[in-house]
PLY file of the C-alpha trace (Angstrom):
ply
format ascii 1.0
element vertex 407
property float x
property float y
property float z
element edge 406
property int vertex1
property int vertex2
end_header
-0.03 0.05 0.03
1.51 3.14 -1.08
-0.54 5.94 0.59
-1.69 6.14 4.34
-3.64 8.74 6.37
-5.11 8.81 9.88
-8.92 9.37 10.28
-11.03 9.55 13.42
-14.56 8.82 14.22
-16.62 9.71 17.30
-20.18 8.91 18.51
-22.22 5.82 19.36
-19.93 3.81 17.01
-20.56 0.24 18.35
-24.36 -0.15 18.90
-25.04 1.95 15.71
-22.74 -0.47 13.78
-21.03 2.65 12.49
-17.45 1.30 13.05
-18.37 -2.09 11.59
-19.81 -0.43 8.48
-16.55 1.65 8.02
-14.22 -1.29 8.31
-16.26 -3.45 5.94
-16.18 -0.45 3.47
-12.39 -0.23 3.69
-11.90 -4.08 3.00
-14.59 -4.13 0.29
-12.76 -1.32 -1.52
-9.32 -3.17 -1.37
-7.86 -0.98 1.32
-6.18 -1.77 4.52
-6.64 -0.36 8.03
-4.97 -0.38 11.54
-6.87 0.72 14.56
-4.46 2.94 16.25
-6.54 3.99 19.19
-9.95 3.13 20.35
-12.05 4.17 23.47
-15.31 2.46 24.00
-18.03 4.10 25.95
-19.03 2.17 29.10
-22.59 3.32 29.60
-25.52 3.85 27.27
-25.09 7.47 26.88
-21.21 7.41 26.47
-19.88 7.99 23.14
-16.90 5.93 21.57
-13.64 7.22 19.74
-11.60 5.56 17.26
-8.51 6.52 15.25
-7.67 4.41 12.18
-4.80 4.44 9.91
-6.17 3.64 6.39
-3.87 2.61 3.43
-4.63 2.60 -0.22
-2.61 1.49 -3.32
-1.94 5.07 -4.33
-3.30 8.52 -3.70
-6.32 8.12 -5.96
-7.36 4.79 -4.32
-7.00 6.22 -0.89
-9.12 9.24 -1.82
-11.91 7.00 -3.13
-11.84 5.04 0.16
-12.01 8.40 2.28
-14.89 9.65 0.09
-16.99 6.47 0.75
-16.15 6.73 4.51
-17.17 10.41 4.78
-20.88 9.84 5.07
-20.31 7.58 8.16
-18.51 10.51 9.96
-14.83 9.65 9.27
-12.69 12.67 9.10
-8.99 13.22 8.37
-7.20 14.15 11.50
-4.88 16.68 9.97
-7.00 19.94 10.17
-7.30 21.93 7.01
-9.79 24.51 5.84
-12.32 23.59 3.26
-11.21 24.04 -0.38
-13.32 26.52 -2.46
-13.56 27.19 -6.09
-15.74 29.73 -8.06
-18.74 28.56 -10.08
-17.88 29.67 -13.70
-21.57 30.34 -14.60
-25.04 29.83 -13.39
-25.78 26.21 -12.73
-22.25 24.98 -13.70
-20.11 23.47 -10.84
-16.30 23.11 -10.35
-14.84 19.71 -11.13
-14.58 17.56 -7.84
-17.32 19.49 -6.00
-18.53 18.14 -2.64
-22.02 16.36 -3.04
-23.94 16.67 0.23
-25.50 13.95 2.31
-28.57 14.74 4.51
-26.74 14.45 7.78
-25.56 17.28 9.97
-22.57 18.83 8.18
-19.85 21.39 9.10
-17.11 22.91 6.97
-13.90 24.51 8.31
-13.28 28.01 7.07
-10.63 30.37 8.25
-10.08 27.97 11.21
-13.60 27.88 12.41
-16.20 25.22 11.94
-19.36 26.53 10.30
-22.69 24.44 10.38
-24.04 23.99 6.87
-27.41 25.53 6.61
-30.53 23.92 4.88
-28.76 20.57 4.55
-30.34 18.08 2.09
-28.94 15.34 0.01
-27.30 15.59 -3.49
-26.62 19.25 -3.32
-23.50 21.49 -3.10
-22.11 23.72 -0.31
-21.20 27.31 -0.95
-19.39 29.71 1.56
-20.64 33.25 1.53
-20.17 35.98 4.40
-18.89 33.34 6.73
-21.95 31.15 6.34
-21.97 27.78 4.81
-25.19 27.13 2.83
-26.45 23.96 1.13
-27.66 24.88 -2.45
-29.34 22.77 -5.13
-27.36 22.90 -8.36
-30.27 24.90 -10.09
-29.59 27.65 -7.63
-25.77 27.99 -8.07
-24.80 31.46 -9.51
-21.82 32.53 -11.26
-19.16 33.51 -8.72
-20.50 31.39 -5.97
-17.52 29.81 -3.88
-18.17 26.13 -3.94
-16.76 23.58 -1.61
-14.57 21.08 -3.56
-13.51 17.64 -2.17
-13.91 16.36 1.36
-11.08 18.16 3.08
-12.31 20.43 5.78
-15.75 18.80 5.71
-17.12 17.02 8.65
-20.26 14.81 8.76
-22.12 13.56 11.78
-24.54 10.79 10.80
-27.56 10.06 13.15
-27.01 7.60 15.92
-29.17 5.04 17.47
-31.60 6.77 19.99
-30.50 6.53 23.64
-33.99 6.52 24.92
-36.81 3.98 24.51
-38.69 5.64 21.66
-40.95 4.39 18.81
-37.76 4.57 16.63
-35.90 2.16 18.79
-39.03 -0.05 19.39
-39.36 -0.39 15.53
-36.03 -2.04 15.12
-36.85 -3.34 11.57
-36.54 -0.83 8.88
-39.64 -2.10 7.03
-42.48 -4.00 8.80
-44.47 -6.30 6.31
-47.00 -7.17 9.12
-49.97 -5.05 9.80
-49.21 -2.80 12.87
-50.30 -4.08 16.22
-52.21 -1.91 18.56
-48.72 -1.55 20.47
-46.98 -0.20 17.49
-49.72 2.42 16.95
-49.72 3.38 20.60
-45.83 3.94 20.43
-46.28 6.23 17.43
-49.26 8.15 18.98
-46.96 8.74 22.15
-44.27 9.96 19.89
-46.53 12.36 18.13
-47.81 13.71 21.47
-44.30 14.02 22.89
-43.18 15.91 19.88
-45.99 18.39 20.28
-45.44 18.80 24.02
-41.80 19.67 23.15
-43.01 22.38 20.87
-42.10 20.35 17.76
-43.57 20.49 14.30
-45.07 17.63 12.46
-45.74 17.56 8.65
-47.90 14.93 6.83
-47.26 13.86 3.31
-50.33 12.33 1.88
-51.94 10.69 -1.28
-55.43 10.19 -2.46
-55.52 6.73 -0.81
-56.29 8.47 2.38
-59.59 9.62 0.95
-60.48 6.53 -0.90
-59.95 4.19 2.05
-62.12 6.46 4.23
-59.33 7.80 6.45
-59.84 11.39 5.49
-61.80 12.35 8.60
-59.10 10.96 10.81
-56.47 13.20 9.21
-58.85 16.22 9.20
-59.31 15.52 13.06
-55.58 15.47 13.61
-55.21 18.86 11.73
-58.21 20.33 13.73
-56.71 19.26 17.07
-53.46 20.96 16.26
-51.19 17.90 15.72
-50.31 18.65 12.10
-48.26 21.85 11.11
-47.96 21.29 7.36
-49.45 19.21 4.54
-47.72 18.14 1.45
-49.66 16.52 -1.22
-50.77 16.58 -4.96
-53.72 17.73 -6.81
-55.42 14.32 -6.23
-55.61 14.29 -2.40
-57.18 17.80 -2.45
-59.58 17.10 -5.35
-60.95 13.86 -3.84
-61.21 15.30 -0.36
-63.24 18.09 -1.75
-65.31 15.74 -4.06
-66.13 13.71 -0.85
-67.37 16.83 1.01
-69.35 18.15 -1.90
-70.80 14.96 -3.35
-70.16 12.14 -0.94
-67.92 10.25 -3.38
-64.23 9.83 -4.26
-63.42 8.60 -7.69
-67.14 8.28 -8.07
-67.61 5.75 -5.33
-69.55 6.27 -2.06
-68.08 5.53 1.27
-69.04 1.95 1.13
-67.13 1.45 -2.08
-70.20 1.39 -4.44
-70.14 3.16 -7.65
-72.65 5.83 -8.10
-74.66 6.83 -11.17
-72.27 9.11 -13.26
-70.14 9.55 -10.28
-66.89 9.46 -12.36
-67.71 13.05 -13.19
-67.90 14.31 -9.57
-64.12 15.08 -9.22
-64.32 17.31 -12.31
-67.36 19.09 -10.83
-65.41 19.56 -7.56
-62.55 21.06 -9.48
-64.98 23.37 -11.37
-66.57 24.53 -8.01
-63.30 25.47 -6.53
-62.14 27.27 -9.77
-65.57 29.19 -9.54
-64.78 30.33 -6.14
-61.08 31.18 -7.01
-59.22 28.94 -4.58
-59.76 26.38 -1.86
-59.56 29.13 0.72
-62.19 31.14 -0.98
-64.37 28.05 -1.23
-64.28 27.64 2.51
-64.93 31.45 3.04
-67.99 31.50 0.68
-69.35 28.45 2.55
-69.25 26.08 -0.29
-66.59 23.78 1.48
-67.78 22.94 5.01
-65.37 20.04 6.08
-62.53 17.77 5.27
-58.85 17.84 5.15
-58.38 21.03 2.99
-61.27 22.78 5.04
-59.37 22.15 8.30
-56.14 23.35 6.80
-57.73 26.67 5.79
-59.46 27.07 9.30
-56.31 26.34 11.15
-54.05 28.37 8.86
-52.02 25.28 8.29
-49.68 25.72 5.19
-50.18 23.17 2.36
-48.22 22.63 -0.83
-50.01 20.93 -3.74
-47.36 19.93 -6.25
-48.72 19.13 -9.62
-47.92 16.28 -12.07
-48.55 15.47 -15.69
-51.51 13.34 -14.80
-53.59 16.09 -13.04
-57.14 16.75 -13.88
-57.92 20.51 -13.64
-55.74 21.14 -11.74
-57.18 23.07 -8.74
-56.06 26.66 -8.75
-53.94 26.10 -5.57
-51.68 23.48 -7.31
-48.21 24.48 -8.21
-47.58 23.31 -11.68
-43.90 24.27 -12.02
-41.92 21.32 -10.48
-38.91 23.64 -9.52
-41.26 26.15 -7.78
-43.15 23.21 -6.09
-39.89 21.83 -4.75
-38.93 25.18 -3.26
-42.31 25.61 -1.76
-42.07 22.04 -0.24
-38.65 22.89 1.20
-39.95 26.04 2.79
-42.97 24.15 4.32
-40.60 21.54 5.83
-38.20 23.94 7.35
-37.82 23.32 11.07
-40.10 20.25 11.20
-39.15 17.54 13.57
-41.26 14.58 12.29
-42.74 13.72 8.88
-45.47 11.10 8.43
-45.80 9.81 4.89
-48.86 7.99 3.93
-50.16 6.30 0.74
-48.10 8.26 -1.86
-44.73 6.88 -3.44
-43.75 10.09 -5.57
-44.41 12.64 -2.96
-42.84 10.51 -0.18
-39.44 10.17 -2.17
-39.69 13.86 -3.18
-40.08 14.91 0.45
-37.39 12.42 1.71
-34.82 14.10 -0.64
-35.45 17.41 1.06
-35.15 16.28 4.64
-32.28 16.30 6.97
-31.49 12.93 8.48
-32.20 14.24 12.09
-35.97 14.53 11.11
-37.95 11.52 12.39
-39.61 10.04 9.33
-42.31 7.38 9.15
-43.63 6.03 5.94
-46.95 4.10 5.79
-48.25 2.30 2.53
-49.93 -0.83 1.46
-47.01 -1.32 -1.16
-43.72 -2.46 0.42
-41.73 -1.04 -2.59
-42.70 2.43 -1.69
-40.90 2.22 1.78
-37.94 0.26 0.14
-37.48 2.92 -2.65
-37.54 5.69 -0.16
-34.78 4.27 1.81
-32.81 3.09 -1.36
-32.85 6.73 -2.49
-31.04 7.92 0.64
-33.82 8.43 3.33
-32.09 6.15 5.51
-33.75 7.34 8.68
-37.10 6.39 7.56
-39.21 3.59 9.39
-41.68 1.84 7.18
-45.06 0.35 7.96
-46.59 -1.79 5.33
-50.47 -1.61 5.98
-53.80 -0.34 4.80
-54.01 3.29 5.60
-57.79 3.07 6.01
-57.08 0.96 9.13
-54.04 2.54 10.36
-54.89 6.14 10.30
-58.16 6.13 12.18
-56.62 3.92 14.83
-53.69 6.38 15.15
-55.98 9.28 15.50
-57.97 7.51 18.17
-54.91 6.83 20.21
-53.65 10.36 19.93
-57.07 11.67 21.06
-57.06 9.18 23.91
-53.80 10.60 25.27
-55.15 14.19 24.91
-58.17 13.34 27.06
-56.30 11.38 29.61
-55.67 13.24 33.03
0 1
1 2
2 3
3 4
4 5
5 6
6 7
7 8
8 9
9 10
10 11
11 12
12 13
13 14
14 15
15 16
16 17
17 18
18 19
19 20
20 21
21 22
22 23
23 24
24 25
25 26
26 27
27 28
28 29
29 30
30 31
31 32
32 33
33 34
34 35
35 36
36 37
37 38
38 39
39 40
40 41
41 42
42 43
43 44
44 45
45 46
46 47
47 48
48 49
49 50
50 51
51 52
52 53
53 54
54 55
55 56
56 57
57 58
58 59
59 60
60 61
61 62
62 63
63 64
64 65
65 66
66 67
67 68
68 69
69 70
70 71
71 72
72 73
73 74
74 75
75 76
76 77
77 78
78 79
79 80
80 81
81 82
82 83
83 84
84 85
85 86
86 87
87 88
88 89
89 90
90 91
91 92
92 93
93 94
94 95
95 96
96 97
97 98
98 99
99 100
100 101
101 102
102 103
103 104
104 105
105 106
106 107
107 108
108 109
109 110
110 111
111 112
112 113
113 114
114 115
115 116
116 117
117 118
118 119
119 120
120 121
121 122
122 123
123 124
124 125
125 126
126 127
127 128
128 129
129 130
130 131
131 132
132 133
133 134
134 135
135 136
136 137
137 138
138 139
139 140
140 141
141 142
142 143
143 144
144 145
145 146
146 147
147 148
148 149
149 150
150 151
151 152
152 153
153 154
154 155
155 156
156 157
157 158
158 159
159 160
160 161
161 162
162 163
163 164
164 165
165 166
166 167
167 168
168 169
169 170
170 171
171 172
172 173
173 174
174 175
175 176
176 177
177 178
178 179
179 180
180 181
181 182
182 183
183 184
184 185
185 186
186 187
187 188
188 189
189 190
190 191
191 192
192 193
193 194
194 195
195 196
196 197
197 198
198 199
199 200
200 201
201 202
202 203
203 204
204 205
205 206
206 207
207 208
208 209
209 210
210 211
211 212
212 213
213 214
214 215
215 216
216 217
217 218
218 219
219 220
220 221
221 222
222 223
223 224
224 225
225 226
226 227
227 228
228 229
229 230
230 231
231 232
232 233
233 234
234 235
235 236
236 237
237 238
238 239
239 240
240 241
241 242
242 243
243 244
244 245
245 246
246 247
247 248
248 249
249 250
250 251
251 252
252 253
253 254
254 255
255 256
256 257
257 258
258 259
259 260
260 261
261 262
262 263
263 264
264 265
265 266
266 267
267 268
268 269
269 270
270 271
271 272
272 273
273 274
274 275
275 276
276 277
277 278
278 279
279 280
280 281
281 282
282 283
283 284
284 285
285 286
286 287
287 288
288 289
289 290
290 291
291 292
292 293
293 294
294 295
295 296
296 297
297 298
298 299
299 300
300 301
301 302
302 303
303 304
304 305
305 306
306 307
307 308
308 309
309 310
310 311
311 312
312 313
313 314
314 315
315 316
316 317
317 318
318 319
319 320
320 321
321 322
322 323
323 324
324 325
325 326
326 327
327 328
328 329
329 330
330 331
331 332
332 333
333 334
334 335
335 336
336 337
337 338
338 339
339 340
340 341
341 342
342 343
343 344
344 345
345 346
346 347
347 348
348 349
349 350
350 351
351 352
352 353
353 354
354 355
355 356
356 357
357 358
358 359
359 360
360 361
361 362
362 363
363 364
364 365
365 366
366 367
367 368
368 369
369 370
370 371
371 372
372 373
373 374
374 375
375 376
376 377
377 378
378 379
379 380
380 381
381 382
382 383
383 384
384 385
385 386
386 387
387 388
388 389
389 390
390 391
391 392
392 393
393 394
394 395
395 396
396 397
397 398
398 399
399 400
400 401
401 402
402 403
403 404
404 405
405 406
């Protein structure tokens, strides 16, 4: 091995399997390692520390290994400032730019460590006015000073929770079994604890919430103040409004029976909202008197309806420019502590791409591949429950209500 350098890692390295993953990655990439120093935490809340000498065949091989270890929190011990290069034009990045993870990240600039603001995955970092900011490629401007390479960049991946929480209780990443009453109770307690601590909870929802009859449960959670933002598409809003105006969704009544000419009802619903001017105006003029969108308006809960090529109408509130929709979603998610994704693959994955890994994330869907794809695309902190949302959501709302009413 021709090149060697020392790296260090700190945190809950043993029980979170971070050290095991790092050593496996070194060996799988053809490198060698020597553990120079290790201090193992003796109690549950104690962190561990390790210094590892990593060797590669040459400088390029070693760099590839270090790049692969970086998301696990490994950092080169020799302190150096981050390397910056100027963006040559709008939307064009320097060669070798640093591509972000969604983990807590710091960069060393002029000898000080700066926390990277607005962290999300697959973006770039610019340093401006002694601030480090995570920026998507589409927002890079000519002259921006862009971080290049991994030198001077420090990543802190999430650790296994120290306390007994829903996220520790659900040790499997994806559960293919229907959630038991105990699992729902754990999640309800997590929701209540988050709100008691002043935290924010966002819901990402698909039209299956309406079709399965779970819409009133979600409306109730919004009405009682448990939801702080709603991210969805045209379909959830349209069928929620259709259910309120005509008693159907996709032309079916609440018992799943097709109604005469009911297939036209969602178009009528869109027309009624357009006639009012917006969803808010449909509420204010008394046309819309209940449902998810009604409760969002009455509680002043921000909602983002992102359009797709398949949309009927769409409703006047729908953002049809995907770049603008992504920006609006990011702003709505700013500062959230928990996100509950239900019955939507596309919006769940899109939201996952915008979330820091510190955000507690639950994905509930009848299709196991929805949860699997979400995690495969980088949202590793997500917990997946494979179940019928029509059963899950009403029971969850009931458990939350029970805790609210308890003395």
